[in-house]
C-alpha positions as CSV (number, residue, x, y, z in Angstrom):
1,M,81.3,-230.3,-170.4
2,D,84.4,-230.2,-167.8
3,S,86.3,-227.0,-168.6
4,L,89.1,-226.8,-171.0
5,E,91.2,-224.9,-168.2
6,Q,90.2,-227.8,-165.7
7,Q,91.6,-230.8,-168.1
8,R,94.8,-228.8,-168.7
9,K,95.4,-228.7,-165.2
10,H,96.2,-232.1,-165.1
11,I,99.2,-233.3,-165.3
12,R,100.6,-236.8,-166.9
13,N,99.7,-238.7,-164.0
14,N,96.5,-236.8,-163.5
15,T,94.7,-239.1,-166.3
16,K,95.6,-242.6,-165.2
17,T,95.3,-244.8,-162.3
18,G,96.6,-247.5,-162.9
19,S,76.5,-255.5,-168.0
20,F,55.0,-259.8,-164.2
21,L,43.7,-265.0,-163.1
22,K,42.2,-263.7,-160.0
23,E,41.7,-267.7,-160.2
24,K,45.3,-269.7,-159.4
25,L,46.1,-272.8,-160.9
26,P,47.7,-275.0,-158.8
27,C,51.2,-274.3,-158.4
28,G,52.3,-278.1,-159.4
29,F,50.8,-278.2,-162.6
30,I,52.0,-275.3,-163.2
31,A,55.7,-276.2,-162.8
32,T,54.9,-279.6,-164.5
33,V,53.6,-277.7,-167.3
34,S,56.2,-275.0,-167.8
35,V,58.8,-277.7,-167.6
36,F,57.5,-279.8,-170.3
37,I,57.6,-276.3,-172.4
38,L,60.8,-275.4,-171.8
39,A,62.1,-279.0,-172.2
40,A,60.0,-279.3,-175.3
41,L,61.5,-275.8,-176.8
42,A,65.1,-276.4,-175.9
43,L,65.1,-280.1,-177.9
44,W,63.7,-277.9,-180.7
45,W,66.7,-275.6,-180.4
46,C,69.5,-278.5,-180.0
47,S,68.0,-280.8,-182.4
48,S,67.6,-278.4,-185.2
49,S,70.0,-278.3,-188.2
50,V,69.6,-275.4,-189.3
51,V,70.0,-272.4,-187.2
52,S,68.7,-268.8,-188.6
53,F,71.3,-265.6,-188.4
54,S,71.4,-262.3,-189.3
55,L,75.1,-261.4,-189.9
56,G,76.2,-258.2,-191.2
57,S,79.2,-257.3,-192.7
58,L,81.2,-257.4,-189.5
59,S,84.1,-254.7,-190.7
60,K,82.2,-252.8,-193.0
61,T,78.8,-251.8,-191.7
62,N,79.8,-252.6,-188.2
63,T,76.4,-253.9,-187.6
64,N,75.9,-256.9,-185.0
65,L,77.2,-260.1,-185.4
66,A,74.0,-261.3,-184.7
67,S,71.2,-258.9,-184.4
68,D,68.2,-262.0,-183.0
69,T,68.6,-261.9,-179.3
70,R,68.9,-266.3,-178.0
71,S,68.1,-267.0,-174.4
72,T,71.2,-269.3,-172.9
73,L,69.6,-272.8,-172.9
74,D,72.9,-275.4,-172.8
75,C,72.6,-278.6,-175.0
76,G,73.6,-281.7,-173.6
77,V,74.0,-285.3,-174.7
78,D,71.3,-286.0,-177.5
79,G,69.5,-282.8,-177.1
80,Q,69.0,-282.4,-173.0
81,V,68.7,-279.3,-171.5
82,D,71.4,-279.2,-168.6
83,A,71.3,-275.6,-167.0
84,K,74.1,-276.2,-165.1
85,L,76.9,-277.0,-167.8
86,R,77.6,-274.8,-170.9
87,H,78.9,-277.3,-173.9
88,D,80.9,-276.2,-176.6
89,S,80.7,-277.2,-180.5
90,H,82.5,-280.3,-181.6
91,N,83.2,-278.6,-184.8
92,E,86.6,-277.0,-185.3
93,T,87.0,-273.3,-184.3
94,F,90.0,-270.7,-184.2
95,Y,90.7,-272.4,-180.5
96,D,91.8,-275.4,-182.1
97,D,94.2,-273.8,-183.9
98,P,98.2,-274.7,-182.4
99,K,99.5,-271.0,-183.6
100,L,96.8,-269.5,-181.3
101,N,98.2,-266.7,-179.6
102,Y,96.9,-264.0,-176.6
103,S,99.7,-262.4,-176.3
104,I,99.4,-258.4,-177.6
105,V,102.3,-258.6,-179.4
106,S,101.2,-261.3,-181.7
107,P,98.4,-259.6,-184.8
108,I,94.9,-261.4,-185.1
109,Q,94.1,-261.9,-188.5
110,N,90.6,-262.6,-190.2
111,W,89.1,-262.3,-186.5
112,D,85.5,-261.4,-188.3
113,D,85.6,-264.3,-190.1
114,K,86.7,-266.8,-187.3
115,R,84.6,-264.8,-184.0
116,M,81.9,-265.9,-187.3
117,T,82.1,-269.1,-187.2
118,W,82.3,-269.5,-183.7
119,I,79.0,-267.9,-183.3
120,Q,77.7,-270.0,-185.9
121,N,78.5,-273.1,-184.4
122,N,77.8,-271.6,-180.7
123,P,74.4,-270.0,-181.3
124,L,72.4,-270.2,-178.4
125,Y,75.9,-267.6,-176.4
126,A,74.8,-264.9,-179.0
127,T,72.7,-261.9,-178.6
128,A,72.5,-258.8,-179.7
129,N,74.9,-255.8,-178.6
130,R,76.1,-257.9,-175.9
131,V,78.8,-256.1,-173.4
132,L,81.3,-257.2,-171.3
133,V,82.8,-255.2,-168.8
134,V,86.3,-254.9,-167.8
135,T,88.2,-253.0,-165.6
136,G,91.1,-254.4,-163.1
137,S,93.9,-253.1,-160.9
138,Q,97.4,-253.7,-159.6
139,P,98.6,-257.5,-159.0
140,S,100.4,-256.1,-155.9
141,P,98.5,-255.0,-152.9
142,C,97.5,-250.9,-152.6
143,H,100.5,-248.6,-150.6
144,N,97.8,-246.6,-149.4
145,P,96.5,-248.4,-146.1
146,I,93.4,-247.9,-147.0
147,G,93.6,-248.6,-151.1
148,D,92.4,-252.0,-151.3
149,F,89.2,-250.9,-149.5
150,Y,88.5,-248.7,-151.6
151,L,89.2,-250.9,-155.2
152,L,86.7,-253.2,-153.5
153,R,84.7,-250.4,-153.8
154,L,84.6,-249.5,-156.5
155,F,84.5,-253.0,-158.4
156,K,81.2,-252.7,-155.9
157,N,80.1,-250.1,-158.1
158,K,80.9,-252.0,-161.7
159,V,79.5,-255.1,-159.9
160,D,75.8,-253.3,-159.0
161,Y,75.6,-251.9,-162.3
162,C,76.6,-255.2,-164.4
163,R,73.6,-256.8,-162.5
164,I,71.0,-254.4,-162.3
165,H,71.7,-254.4,-166.5
166,G,72.7,-257.7,-167.4
167,Y,76.4,-257.1,-168.9
168,D,79.2,-259.6,-168.0
169,I,82.5,-258.1,-166.2
170,F,85.9,-259.5,-166.0
171,Y,88.0,-258.2,-163.3
172,N,91.6,-258.9,-163.8
173,N,94.7,-258.3,-161.5
174,A,97.6,-259.7,-163.4
175,F,100.0,-257.7,-166.0
176,L,99.2,-259.8,-169.1
177,H,102.5,-258.2,-170.7
178,P,105.0,-257.8,-167.9
179,K,106.5,-254.2,-169.6
180,M,102.9,-253.3,-170.6
181,D,101.7,-252.2,-166.8
182,S,100.2,-248.9,-165.3
183,Y,97.7,-247.1,-168.0
184,W,99.5,-249.6,-170.6
185,A,98.1,-252.8,-168.9
186,K,94.2,-252.0,-170.2
187,T,96.0,-253.1,-174.5
188,P,96.4,-256.9,-173.6
189,I,93.6,-257.5,-171.4
190,I,91.2,-255.9,-173.8
191,R,93.2,-258.1,-176.5
192,A,92.4,-261.3,-174.7
193,A,89.4,-260.4,-173.6
194,M,87.6,-260.2,-177.6
195,L,89.7,-263.6,-178.0
196,A,88.4,-265.1,-174.7
197,H,84.5,-264.2,-176.0
198,P,84.0,-264.1,-178.9
199,E,79.8,-264.0,-178.3
200,V,80.5,-260.0,-176.9
201,E,79.6,-257.0,-179.6
202,W,81.4,-255.3,-177.2
203,I,84.0,-254.9,-175.2
204,W,83.7,-251.7,-172.0
205,W,87.1,-250.9,-170.4
206,V,86.5,-249.1,-167.5
207,D,89.9,-247.8,-165.2
208,S,89.3,-248.6,-161.7
209,D,89.4,-245.1,-160.2
210,A,85.7,-244.4,-162.2
211,V,82.6,-244.3,-160.7
212,I,79.3,-245.1,-162.0
213,T,77.5,-242.5,-160.6
214,D,74.2,-243.1,-162.8
215,M,72.8,-246.8,-162.3
216,D,69.4,-245.9,-164.7
217,F,71.6,-245.1,-167.6
218,K,72.5,-247.8,-170.0
219,L,74.8,-246.9,-173.0
220,P,73.1,-245.9,-176.5
221,L,74.4,-248.9,-178.7
222,D,72.5,-248.2,-181.7
223,K,73.6,-244.4,-181.9
224,Y,77.3,-246.3,-182.6
225,N,76.2,-249.1,-185.2
226,D,78.9,-247.1,-187.2
227,Y,81.3,-247.0,-185.2
228,N,84.0,-249.2,-183.2
229,L,85.5,-247.3,-180.5
230,I,83.5,-245.0,-178.4
231,V,85.8,-242.3,-176.5
232,D,84.8,-239.3,-174.5
233,G,86.3,-236.0,-175.7
234,W,86.1,-232.8,-177.7
235,P,86.9,-233.4,-181.3
236,G,88.0,-229.3,-181.3
237,M,91.2,-229.9,-178.6
238,I,92.2,-232.8,-180.6
239,Y,92.1,-231.8,-184.5
240,E,92.2,-227.9,-184.1
241,E,94.3,-227.5,-180.9
242,R,96.1,-230.7,-181.1
243,S,95.8,-231.2,-177.9
244,W,96.7,-234.4,-175.7
245,Y,93.6,-233.8,-173.2
246,G,91.4,-234.0,-176.0
247,L,90.0,-237.4,-175.1
248,N,90.3,-239.2,-171.9
249,A,91.1,-243.1,-172.6
250,G,90.2,-244.2,-169.4
251,V,87.0,-245.4,-170.1
252,L,86.4,-247.3,-173.6
253,L,83.8,-249.3,-175.5
254,F,85.5,-251.2,-178.1
255,R,83.8,-253.4,-180.8
256,N,84.6,-256.8,-180.6
257,C,85.8,-256.8,-184.7
258,Q,88.9,-257.0,-186.6
259,W,89.4,-253.6,-187.2
260,S,89.5,-252.7,-183.2
261,M,92.2,-255.8,-183.4
262,D,94.4,-253.6,-185.8
263,F,94.0,-250.7,-184.0
264,M,94.6,-252.2,-180.9
265,D,98.1,-253.6,-182.9
266,V,99.2,-250.1,-183.8
267,W,98.4,-248.2,-180.3
268,A,100.2,-250.8,-178.3
269,S,103.2,-250.5,-180.4
270,M,103.9,-247.1,-179.0
271,G,104.1,-249.0,-175.6
272,P,106.9,-250.2,-172.8
273,G,106.5,-254.0,-174.1
274,Y,108.3,-252.4,-177.9
275,P,111.2,-251.4,-178.9
276,Y,111.0,-247.7,-180.2
277,Y,109.0,-247.0,-176.4
278,E,111.3,-244.4,-175.8
279,K,111.8,-243.0,-179.5
280,W,108.1,-242.7,-179.1
281,G,108.1,-240.5,-176.2
282,Q,109.6,-238.3,-177.8
283,I,107.7,-238.1,-180.5
284,L,104.7,-237.4,-178.7
285,K,106.2,-234.8,-176.9
286,S,107.0,-232.9,-179.8
287,T,103.8,-233.2,-181.6
288,F,101.6,-231.9,-178.5
289,K,102.8,-228.6,-177.2
290,D,100.3,-228.5,-174.0
291,K,102.8,-232.3,-173.3
292,Q,105.1,-232.0,-170.7
293,F,107.3,-235.1,-170.2
294,P,109.0,-237.4,-173.1
295,I,106.8,-240.4,-172.1
296,A,104.4,-242.2,-174.3
297,D,101.6,-242.9,-172.9
298,D,97.8,-244.4,-173.6
299,Q,95.9,-241.3,-174.0
300,S,99.2,-239.4,-176.0
301,A,99.1,-242.3,-178.1
302,M,95.5,-242.2,-178.9
303,V,94.8,-238.8,-179.8
304,Y,98.2,-239.0,-182.4
305,M,96.4,-241.9,-183.8
306,L,93.4,-239.8,-184.7
307,L,95.3,-237.2,-185.1
308,E,98.2,-238.0,-187.6
309,Q,96.3,-241.5,-189.1
310,K,92.9,-239.5,-189.4
311,E,92.4,-241.2,-192.6
312,R,92.9,-244.9,-191.6
313,W,90.7,-244.4,-188.0
314,A,88.9,-241.2,-187.1
315,D,85.6,-242.8,-189.6
316,K,85.1,-245.3,-187.2
317,V,85.7,-243.4,-183.7
318,Y,82.5,-241.9,-181.6
319,I,84.0,-239.0,-179.9
320,E,81.6,-239.0,-176.9
321,N,80.4,-235.0,-175.2
322,E,76.9,-235.6,-175.0
323,Y,76.5,-237.1,-171.5
324,C,79.3,-238.2,-169.3
325,F,80.5,-240.8,-171.1
326,Q,83.2,-240.1,-168.6
327,C,83.2,-236.8,-166.4
328,Y,86.0,-235.1,-164.7
329,W,85.7,-235.8,-160.9
330,A,86.6,-232.2,-159.3
331,S,83.4,-231.0,-162.1
332,V,80.6,-233.0,-161.2
333,V,80.8,-234.1,-157.2
334,S,79.7,-230.4,-156.4
335,R,76.4,-231.1,-157.9
336,F,75.2,-234.7,-156.4
337,E,73.5,-232.7,-153.4
338,N,71.2,-230.3,-155.7
339,V,71.3,-233.5,-158.7
340,T,69.2,-235.5,-155.3
341,R,67.1,-233.0,-155.3
342,K,66.3,-232.8,-158.4
343,Y,65.4,-236.3,-159.0
344,I,63.3,-236.1,-155.4
345,D,61.5,-233.3,-157.3
346,L,60.8,-235.2,-160.2
347,D,60.0,-238.6,-158.4
348,K,57.5,-236.2,-156.5
349,G,55.4,-235.5,-159.8
350,A,55.3,-239.1,-161.2
351,S,54.1,-241.5,-158.1
352,I,55.3,-245.0,-160.5
353,L,59.3,-243.5,-160.2
354,R,58.6,-243.7,-156.3
355,R,56.8,-247.1,-156.0
356,R,59.3,-250.0,-154.4
357,H,59.9,-252.8,-156.5
358,A,62.4,-255.6,-157.3
359,E,65.6,-254.7,-157.8
360,V,65.5,-257.7,-161.2
361,V,63.2,-254.9,-162.4
362,T,65.2,-252.4,-162.1
363,E,66.5,-251.5,-165.5
364,S,62.7,-251.4,-166.4
365,Y,62.3,-248.2,-164.3
366,G,65.3,-246.6,-165.7
367,E,63.3,-246.5,-169.0
368,L,60.9,-244.8,-167.6
369,R,62.5,-242.3,-165.6
370,E,64.3,-241.2,-168.7
371,K,60.9,-239.9,-170.3
372,Y,60.7,-237.8,-167.2
373,L,64.1,-236.1,-167.5
374,K,63.6,-235.7,-171.0
375,D,60.4,-233.9,-170.6
376,A,62.0,-231.8,-167.3
377,G,65.1,-230.7,-169.5
378,Y,67.4,-232.6,-168.1
379,G,70.9,-232.6,-169.6
380,K,74.8,-233.1,-168.9
381,E,74.9,-229.6,-167.5
382,T,71.7,-228.9,-165.6
383,G,70.5,-232.2,-163.2
384,R,71.0,-235.0,-165.0
385,R,73.4,-237.5,-162.7
386,P,76.7,-238.0,-164.7
387,F,77.0,-241.2,-166.0
388,I,80.4,-241.8,-164.8
389,T,83.0,-240.3,-162.9
390,H,86.6,-240.4,-163.0
391,F,88.4,-239.8,-160.0
392,T,91.6,-239.4,-162.3
393,G,94.4,-238.3,-160.7
394,C,93.6,-238.9,-157.6
395,S,95.4,-242.1,-157.1
396,P,93.7,-243.9,-154.3
397,C,95.8,-247.4,-154.7
398,S,99.1,-245.5,-154.6
399,G,97.6,-243.0,-151.8
400,N,100.3,-240.7,-153.2
401,H,98.6,-237.1,-152.1
402,N,98.2,-234.9,-156.1
403,P,98.7,-231.2,-154.5
404,I,96.9,-229.4,-157.3
405,Y,93.5,-230.6,-155.3
406,P,93.7,-229.4,-151.8
407,G,93.5,-231.6,-148.2
408,D,90.9,-234.5,-148.4
409,S,89.3,-233.5,-151.7
410,C,89.8,-236.5,-153.2
411,K,88.9,-239.1,-150.4
412,D,85.8,-237.0,-149.3
413,G,85.0,-237.0,-153.5
414,M,85.5,-240.6,-154.0
415,E,83.3,-241.2,-150.6
416,K,80.1,-239.1,-151.9
417,A,80.4,-240.5,-155.6
418,L,80.3,-244.2,-154.6
419,N,77.9,-243.5,-151.8
420,F,75.7,-241.2,-154.3
421,A,75.8,-244.5,-156.9
422,D,74.9,-246.6,-154.0
423,N,72.3,-245.1,-152.8
424,Q,70.5,-245.4,-155.9
425,V,71.5,-249.9,-155.0
426,L,70.5,-249.5,-151.7
427,R,66.7,-248.3,-152.5
428,S,65.8,-252.0,-153.4
429,F,66.9,-252.7,-150.7
430,G,64.6,-250.7,-148.7
431,Y,68.2,-248.2,-147.6
432,V,69.7,-245.0,-148.5
433,H,73.1,-243.7,-146.6
434,S,72.1,-241.0,-144.0
435,S,74.6,-238.6,-146.1
436,L,76.7,-238.7,-148.9
437,L,79.7,-238.8,-146.6
438,S,78.9,-241.3,-144.4
439,S,78.3,-245.1,-144.5
440,S,75.8,-245.3,-142.1
441,V,72.2,-246.1,-143.6
442,M,68.4,-245.4,-142.7
443,P,65.3,-246.8,-144.0
444,W,64.2,-245.5,-147.6
445,Q,60.1,-244.9,-146.9
446,S,58.3,-244.3,-150.1
447,D,54.7,-243.1,-149.9
448,V,53.6,-245.0,-152.5
449,A,52.7,-248.8,-152.5
450,R,51.0,-248.9,-155.5
451,Q,51.4,-248.2,-159.1
452,G,49.4,-245.1,-159.3
453,D,50.7,-241.2,-160.8
């Protein structure tokens, strides 16, 4: 756990910055039969008049909207399969409502019913626990000369993770509400993403300055079946110490449901796009004794909602601290080399983990490694890679030097984190970085060419 003392060192701007015959049949025969089978299956799916669903009560039980996994075959005219086009149902859905408004200031009612209707009309896109990663940056170039390069690398990091795990990703660099900028910019983006992606069960917001540093780890979504919002934090700091540092709003997992729509409405109403923004700044400062400035920021506002409106929201919020849903960078970057050595030692005892493989099956090797990690007793503080390393207070885009961090500690720490994560990706391509502070790479050699322990 990040130390409370380190967390309290953060001044307000520290907390924000801005997805396998020995005898072979002829290849042509196999291809012909495969195409015939796929076409027949697709025709059956498209012409079927009844599609079976298992849909729970969305806002009450918070189970997945679609419980069965479906392949993304696309049905065209007369039930033909078109691999390039994705067809929409001709039936009327909420999209046909001329009053539909994507703006954060326009509340959405009966979202669970509207979303269910859309999925019933477009069943091929409904997969269990589907995730959309949402991230972004400011619309203008960075003031820091190297800032845009860092944003590119930070985006690449998230794209790599999504490719490995099959998550969709949306990168936004526009303010969807002109006054909701800086750390408040996420609220209209998350809200619009829910409307744009009704097929998605979870919207996962990740700040631009957060690095996914464990490419194997996958969100334990089954753990969150009864919750609608997942956030990193410490309940004691929120409910006992009444500290605005009790959570970090830079990495958030929202269920796509009416509860989340309502939460977003109340949360955003404390921001600069609403008339009582300045008043909320005063209220939040008086509520949290460790808040230095009378400014209504998104993190203070979220803590306030959990503290002062606990009966309305808290039961559906999971405050995660069993793993690094997001860990404060200054407390973890110094561990990267030691963690790397621990994983190498772990792999030496299990040759299957050192086996070369195609990137497309990387996720299965990560699941396999998970068993060895648990058997070895590796946890959040005992050798496991941090899932997400968040560079709060470093401001890679603006380039503003934070006086509480010495010299190039932010720059070097981010370089280490990005290369630490990149090594996990590059192994599938046969390379690793020569060091965590170097952009150069060298061949990665495995001593195991075939599976076996």
